[in-house]
N, C-alpha and C positions, 0 to 999 in steps of 0.2 A: 415529578414528571419523568417519564423515561425516554431517553434518546437512543436511537438505534439507526441513524442514517449514515450511510457511507459518505465520506468526505476526504478532501485533501486539503491541507492548508499549510501555509508558510510560517515557520517559526521565527522568533526575533533574531536568531542567529543565521538565517538564511536557509536552514535545513527544512525539509518538508516532512510533515506528519500524515499518515493515512489512517483513516478509521474505516475498518472493514471486518469481514468475517475472517476469524483465525481458522485456517484450514491446513495448518502446518502437518498434522498427522497424515491426513488424506493425501497431501500432494508431495511430501517429502521424497517418496520413491520414484516420482515422475520428474523430478528435476533433471535437466541435462547434465552430462557428466561434468562439465566445466562450472556447475553451480553448486552452491552449498548454502546452508542455513546454519549459523552458529547457535550455541546454546542460548545466547540472549536475543535471538532473532526469531521472527515468526513469519510465516508465509501468509500474507493477507490478501484477501480477494475483494475486489470492488467491481461494480458493475462497469461495463465499457463506456457507457454514457457519462459516467462520473469523471472518468480521465479525459475524455474528449472534451467535456465542458470545462474542465480545469485548464486544459492546454493554453488557452489564450491568456491565462493569468501567470503562467510559469515563465519566468524570465529565460531568455536564451543563453544568458551567461551566469 
């Protein structure tokens, strides 16, 4: 079965993982001057609705 749904989930160590479309090549040049993407990082895009629906599940601390 193929899975391709964007999602945000919390890892057991408290960090968050994001599943989304890798658009690093396309968006790298559009980053603000004070932002960067390291060699081991990617720019991942998720639909706005995914982040808004996850907001209630993200701890404030």
